[in-house]
MIRO-220341 format. One record per residue: residue number from 1; x, y, z of N, C-alpha, C in turn. Coordinates in steps of 0.05 Angstrom, whole numbers, plus 5000, padded with zeros to 4 digits. Example, Ala and Ser with C-alpha at 12.3 -4.5 7.8 and 13.67 -1.06 7.14 Angstrom:
1;5264;4886;5156;5246;4910;5156;5264;4934;5156 .
2;5257;4955;5142;5273;4979;5143;5258;5001;5157 .
# end
This chain:
1;3821;2663;1475;3808;2639;1477;3798;2620;1453 .
2;3778;2640;1445;3764;2627;1422;3791;2627;1401 .
3;3805;2652;1403;3832;2637;1383;3844;2606;1385 .
4;3847;2604;1408;3857;2580;1409;3835;2558;1408 .
5;3815;2555;1410;3795;2533;1407;3792;2526;1382 .
6;3791;2551;1363;3801;2548;1343;3817;2525;1330 .
7;3844;2532;1341;3872;2519;1327;3864;2490;1343 .
8;3851;2480;1360;3849;2455;1369;3825;2437;1352 .
9;3809;2456;1336;3791;2436;1324;3810;2438;1289 .
10;3824;2459;1289;3837;2452;1260;3853;2435;1258 .
11;3872;2426;1283;3884;2414;1282;3874;2376;1284 .
12;3854;2374;1308;3848;2360;1301;3831;2346;1273 .
13;3819;2373;1253;3809;2366;1232;3823;2348;1215 .
14;3859;2364;1218;3873;2349;1198;3886;2334;1213 .
15;3888;2324;1232;3902;2294;1258;3888;2273;1240 .
16;3857;2278;1241;3838;2243;1224;3840;2246;1205 .
17;3843;2270;1193;3849;2272;1159;3874;2249;1148 .
18;3897;2263;1166;3924;2252;1154;3920;2219;1170 .
19;3917;2215;1190;3910;2183;1196;3894;2168;1178 .
20;3871;2176;1165;3864;2159;1144;3877;2157;1115 .
21;3882;2179;1113;3905;2181;1085;3933;2162;1100 .
22;3942;2160;1116;3958;2143;1120;3958;2113;1117 .
23;3931;2104;1124;3915;2080;1117;3917;2075;1095 .
24;3894;2085;1087;3895;2095;1058;3917;2087;1043 .
25;3943;2098;1043;3964;2104;1021;3978;2070;1033 .
26;3978;2063;1061;3979;2029;1063;3965;2005;1046 .
27;3951;2018;1054;3936;1992;1028;3939;1996;1003 .
28;3942;2020;0993;3942;2024;0963;3974;2010;0964 .
29;3991;2008;0977;4023;2001;0964;4019;1963;0961 .
30;3998;1950;0989;4003;1938;0994;3988;1912;0962 .
31;3961;1934;0956;3955;1931;0933;3975;1934;0907 .
32;3996;1939;0909;4014;1941;0879;4006;1975;0871 .
33;3992;1993;0885;3973;2010;0878;4003;2036;0878 .
34;3996;2049;0851;4023;2077;0857;3999;2101;0849 .
35;3990;2111;0877;3976;2132;0872;3993;2159;0881 .
36;3984;2176;0856;3987;2204;0848;3970;2223;0849 .
37;3963;2255;0859;3961;2270;0872;3964;2286;0855 .
38;3955;2297;0833;3939;2310;0809;3933;2337;0819 .
39;3941;2360;0821;3931;2385;0829;3936;2406;0809 .
40;3932;2433;0807;3932;2443;0795;3895;2463;0783 .
41;3903;2485;0778;3875;2502;0769;3864;2508;0756 .
42;3839;2520;0755;3819;2508;0739;3830;2511;0711 .
43;3825;2494;0685;3842;2501;0661;3864;2504;0653 .
44;3882;2486;0675;3904;2477;0683;3908;2465;0662 .
45;3893;2443;0652;3892;2412;0638;3900;2394;0641 .
46;3895;2392;0675;3895;2362;0681;3888;2344;0672 .
47;3859;2348;0664;3849;2322;0649;3866;2309;0630 .
48;3869;2328;0606;3869;2320;0584;3907;2314;0583 .
49;3926;2319;0614;3950;2312;0610;3946;2294;0624 .
50;3933;2285;0635;3927;2243;0655;3920;2233;0618 .
51;3896;2237;0595;3898;2231;0578;3922;2222;0563 .
52;3939;2242;0560;3971;2238;0541;3981;2221;0556 .
53;3982;2220;0591;4003;2196;0595;3992;2182;0592 .
54;3963;2175;0605;3951;2135;0606;3962;2133;0574 .
55;3951;2147;0561;3964;2136;0531;3982;2120;0524 .
56;4010;2134;0540;4038;2117;0534;4040;2104;0564 .
57;4025;2103;0586;4036;2082;0598;4033;2053;0593 .
58;4024;2043;0576;4023;2017;0562;4015;1994;0579 .
59;4039;1991;0589;4045;1959;0606;4032;1969;0643 .
60;4026;1989;0652;4024;1999;0673;3981;2011;0677 .
61;3964;1998;0677;3955;1985;0682;3938;2023;0701 .
62;3918;2032;0684;3914;2062;0701;3889;2071;0708 .
63;3892;2078;0726;3852;2081;0747;3852;2102;0756 .
64;3832;2115;0751;3820;2155;0753;3812;2154;0781 .
65;3808;2163;0806;3792;2188;0811;3791;2215;0807 .
66;3760;2219;0801;3760;2242;0794;3754;2262;0810 .
67;3761;2285;0816;3742;2307;0834;3733;2327;0823 .
68;3711;2341;0829;3694;2360;0810;3680;2374;0839 .
69;3670;2402;0829;3652;2405;0848;3623;2400;0852 .
70;3618;2392;0812;3594;2386;0806;3608;2378;0778 .
71;3588;2370;0764;3588;2349;0733;3604;2322;0737 .
72;3606;2311;0720;3616;2288;0704;3629;2281;0684 .
73;3641;2311;0667;3642;2311;0643;3671;2298;0645 .
74;3685;2301;0653;3708;2294;0649;3712;2260;0651 .
75;3699;2250;0684;3697;2219;0680;3690;2207;0653 .
76;3665;2215;0649;3650;2203;0620;3673;2205;0597 .
77;3683;2219;0600;3716;2232;0585;3731;2202;0583 .
78;3744;2193;0601;3758;2171;0610;3753;2147;0602 .
79;3725;2151;0627;3714;2123;0612;3711;2106;0585 .
80;3703;2130;0565;3691;2133;0543;3729;2114;0524 .
81;3749;2118;0536;3770;2117;0538;3776;2085;0543 .
82;3760;2077;0564;3773;2042;0576;3786;2054;0596 .
83;3782;2070;0603;3799;2067;0640;3782;2074;0654 .
84;3783;2053;0686;3774;2055;0694;3766;2078;0723 .
85;3740;2091;0721;3748;2113;0733;3721;2113;0761 .
86;3726;2134;0774;3699;2147;0780;3697;2173;0799 .
87;3676;2185;0795;3669;2216;0803;3666;2213;0830 .
88;3679;2238;0834;3665;2243;0871;3661;2277;0861 .
89;3644;2279;0868;3629;2300;0865;3620;2318;0902 .
90;3646;2350;0905;3645;2353;0938;3626;2375;0950 .
91;3601;2384;0921;3586;2391;0929;3585;2425;0937 .
92;3619;2429;0934;3623;2468;0939;3653;2456;0951 .
93;3659;2440;0965;3681;2442;0991;3704;2440;0963 .
94;3723;2457;0972;3752;2466;0947;3778;2436;0949 .
95;3768;2423;0962;3790;2406;0957;3780;2370;0970 .
96;3792;2357;0954;3787;2325;0965;3801;2327;0995 .
97;3791;2300;1002;3798;2293;1033;3799;2262;1032 .
98;3810;2259;1057;3824;2223;1059;3787;2207;1064 .
99;3773;2215;1074;3752;2193;1072;3734;2194;1052 .
100;3733;2211;1030;3721;2219;1004;3740;2194;0992 .
101;3781;2196;0993;3777;2181;0983;3785;2151;0985 .
102;3780;2149;1012;3777;2122;1024;3750;2102;1012 .
103;3737;2122;1006;3711;2102;0993;3706;2097;0968 .
104;3722;2117;0953;3718;2124;0923;3738;2095;0931 .
105;3770;2085;0932;3783;2074;0926;3770;2039;0942 .
106;3754;2031;0954;3739;2016;0969;3716;2016;0945 .
107;3712;2030;0934;3688;2026;0910;3700;2010;0885 .
108;3722;2024;0879;3734;2018;0855;3754;1989;0853 .
109;3754;1990;0881;3765;1955;0882;3787;1952;0860 .
110;3821;1971;0864;3833;1963;0845;3861;1948;0858 .
111;3869;1939;0828;3900;1922;0842;3922;1934;0824 .
112;3952;1927;0831;3967;1930;0811;3968;1959;0792 .
113;3974;1974;0792;3969;2000;0764;3974;2024;0781 .
114;3971;2039;0764;3975;2075;0774;3943;2090;0782 .
115;3944;2102;0811;3913;2108;0808;3923;2138;0808 .
116;3913;2152;0786;3917;2186;0784;3892;2195;0805 .
117;3894;2215;0822;3873;2225;0837;3869;2250;0834 .
118;3845;2258;0807;3846;2292;0798;3845;2307;0819 .
119;3850;2320;0828;3836;2338;0850;3824;2359;0841 .
120;3811;2378;0859;3791;2394;0854;3813;2421;0843 .
121;3808;2432;0812;3815;2448;0813;3819;2475;0827 .
122;3845;2485;0844;3851;2500;0863;3884;2493;0864 .
123;3892;2528;0877;3918;2521;0888;3911;2532;0907 .
124;3907;2523;0922;3902;2523;0953;3910;2504;0965 .
125;3886;2497;0973;3870;2480;0993;3878;2445;0981 .
126;3880;2434;0960;3887;2413;0955;3913;2407;0960 .
127;3930;2428;0960;3970;2425;0979;3966;2416;1004 .
128;3941;2429;1022;3948;2419;1056;3935;2401;1062 .
129;3925;2386;1050;3909;2359;1059;3925;2338;1039 .
130;3933;2315;1053;3935;2285;1056;3917;2273;1044 .
131;3915;2250;1023;3888;2241;1014;3899;2208;1010 .
132;3927;2200;1015;3939;2166;1014;3957;2171;0983 .
133;3961;2198;0979;3981;2188;0958;4007;2188;0963 .
134;4026;2178;0930;4042;2169;0940;4060;2198;0935 .
135;4055;2214;0915;4070;2237;0906;4055;2250;0903 .
136;4050;2282;0894;4037;2294;0884;4050;2317;0859 .
137;4031;2321;0840;4043;2324;0812;4025;2349;0818 .
138;4029;2369;0810;4029;2392;0803;4037;2406;0777 .
139;4001;2410;0770;4002;2423;0730;4005;2450;0733 .
140;4020;2465;0721;4012;2498;0732;4016;2493;0686 .
141;4012;2530;0691;4006;2539;0646;4028;2557;0651 .
142;4037;2557;0623;4036;2579;0607;4022;2606;0612 .
143;3995;2594;0602;3970;2624;0611;3969;2639;0632 .
144;3984;2621;0653;3963;2629;0683;3984;2648;0689 .
145;4003;2649;0671;4027;2674;0683;4053;2658;0706 .
146;4077;2671;0696;4096;2658;0711;4105;2659;0747 .
147;4083;2676;0746;4076;2686;0783;4058;2666;0803 .
148;4062;2639;0792;4050;2628;0815;4048;2621;0830 .
149;4075;2605;0826;4095;2610;0852;4104;2628;0870 .
150;4101;2644;0860;4104;2669;0887;4075;2678;0896 .
151;4052;2674;0885;4020;2683;0897;4018;2643;0911 .
152;4031;2617;0896;4006;2604;0920;4045;2586;0925 .
153;4059;2589;0947;4082;2571;0953;4081;2549;0962 .
154;4055;2539;0981;4040;2502;0985;4044;2493;0964 .
155;4025;2502;0950;4030;2482;0922;4051;2469;0914 .
156;4073;2492;0897;4103;2489;0888;4114;2473;0919 .
157;4113;2482;0939;4125;2467;0958;4131;2447;0959 .
158;4099;2427;0964;4091;2403;0969;4096;2389;0944 .
159;4103;2399;0912;4103;2377;0890;4118;2366;0891 .
160;4125;2333;0879;4133;2320;0883;4145;2323;0856 .
161;4133;2333;0839;4138;2335;0807;4117;2360;0801 .
162;4131;2380;0776;4116;2399;0772;4117;2394;0734 .
163;4087;2401;0727;4084;2411;0697;4085;2439;0688 .
164;4098;2446;0665;4089;2470;0650;4073;2452;0630 .
165;4046;2463;0627;4034;2455;0608;4028;2477;0589 .
166;4023;2465;0560;4014;2495;0546;4043;2501;0527 .
167;4061;2490;0534;4093;2496;0526;4078;2506;0490 .
168;4056;2503;0477;4061;2504;0447;4050;2537;0453 .
169;4032;2545;0461;4028;2572;0468;4049;2588;0475 .
170;4077;2588;0479;4090;2601;0482;4100;2619;0470 .
171;4098;2625;0450;4109;2647;0425;4078;2664;0420 .
172;4066;2653;0437;4039;2691;0439;4027;2686;0461 .
173;4048;2677;0484;4031;2694;0511;4062;2707;0529 .
174;4061;2720;0539;4082;2725;0564;4089;2713;0586 .
175;4104;2697;0584;4103;2677;0609;4146;2682;0612 .
176;4157;2685;0624;4175;2685;0640;4191;2660;0648 .
177;4198;2642;0631;4205;2617;0654;4231;2622;0670 .
178;4244;2636;0669;4275;2646;0683;4259;2648;0712 .
179;4241;2667;0710;4229;2685;0729;4202;2658;0751 .
180;4195;2650;0734;4188;2620;0739;4189;2600;0757 .
181;4214;2590;0749;4232;2581;0753;4254;2586;0777 .
182;4266;2619;0782;4274;2618;0808;4252;2622;0836 .
183;4226;2626;0821;4206;2628;0849;4202;2585;0858 .
184;4196;2572;0836;4197;2549;0838;4218;2535;0863 .
185;4256;2536;0848;4274;2525;0870;4282;2539;0887 .
186;4263;2561;0900;4267;2577;0914;4245;2559;0940 .
187;4232;2552;0923;4218;2528;0947;4209;2498;0956 .
188;4233;2501;0921;4228;2459;0916;4248;2466;0901 .
189;4274;2442;0924;4305;2444;0905;4301;2418;0899 .
190;4281;2407;0892;4294;2371;0879;4266;2362;0865 .
191;4246;2380;0856;4223;2364;0840;4218;2371;0813 .
192;4224;2352;0799;4233;2347;0769;4211;2372;0762 .
193;4223;2392;0736;4205;2410;0724;4206;2394;0695 .
194;4172;2397;0691;4179;2372;0657;4152;2398;0642 .
195;4166;2408;0614;4146;2425;0591;4142;2416;0578 .
196;4110;2412;0564;4097;2389;0570;4079;2411;0544 .
197;4067;2391;0518;4042;2409;0509;4016;2382;0515 .
198;3998;2385;0534;3974;2379;0529;3958;2361;0512 .
199;3969;2377;0483;3943;2376;0471;3965;2356;0446 .
200;3989;2376;0438;4008;2362;0422;4017;2337;0423 .
201;4023;2330;0461;4038;2306;0471;4068;2314;0478 .
202;4075;2331;0469;4105;2338;0466;4109;2340;0491 .
203;4125;2328;0497;4141;2330;0531;4137;2314;0547 .
204;4115;2293;0541;4098;2270;0574;4110;2252;0567 .
205;4126;2242;0553;4139;2219;0546;4158;2227;0575 .
206;4176;2237;0589;4188;2250;0601;4178;2249;0630 .
207;4136;2256;0625;4132;2251;0650;4116;2220;0653 .
208;4126;2208;0634;4123;2184;0634;4142;2168;0638 .
209;4168;2163;0641;4185;2158;0649;4184;2164;0683 .
210;4181;2175;0687;4180;2190;0716;4162;2174;0735 .
211;4137;2174;0717;4115;2155;0733;4132;2116;0737 .
212;4148;2118;0721;4145;2095;0711;4178;2082;0744 .
213;4188;2107;0737;4211;2096;0753;4205;2103;0784 .
214;4190;2111;0789;4164;2109;0815;4154;2096;0822 .
215;4148;2083;0804;4129;2064;0804;4148;2036;0814 .
216;4171;2040;0807;4199;2008;0805;4200;2011;0834 .
# end
């Protein structure tokens, strides 16, 4: 009985979250905002990748909701670049949820552009929760190893696009791209996979083209 009760509680949590997420999604769409849920492990280069993308968007206005357990280091970096950014600190929670995003969107008061929602550094919980986004963008790195699709399948299954970051380090790390891609395609047949370097900017233009196509 206790097991059934736990399942009912969890279902209630997900249902309420998804209900709010659907309203956020509708509101953002009506305001001309394309929302991207950016997921990845700690150190995957989420913020540095966003900076390279934003530099190349040019005619599209970027906005960022920055999620962290603590601190606002990345928010200050983005704001210094002139990007309208708001910070969410979860104070221990391992993912962003739709009520938090709803409050942040209202505070930002935005329209016409792309909203990047940088989720908490985690390959588990962020993939489970809808937060009002139109697509999920997953950033993985060659330094994390080629086994990530096998160890964290849900993140790769749910992703609408996958970025392999830090490819400038390929000569120096043990990364089996064929093995990685085999794992990706076993879970996700359609998501485009982009190889980039958030340090040099190599490959980022292809990601930007994909974003612009989706915005249209």
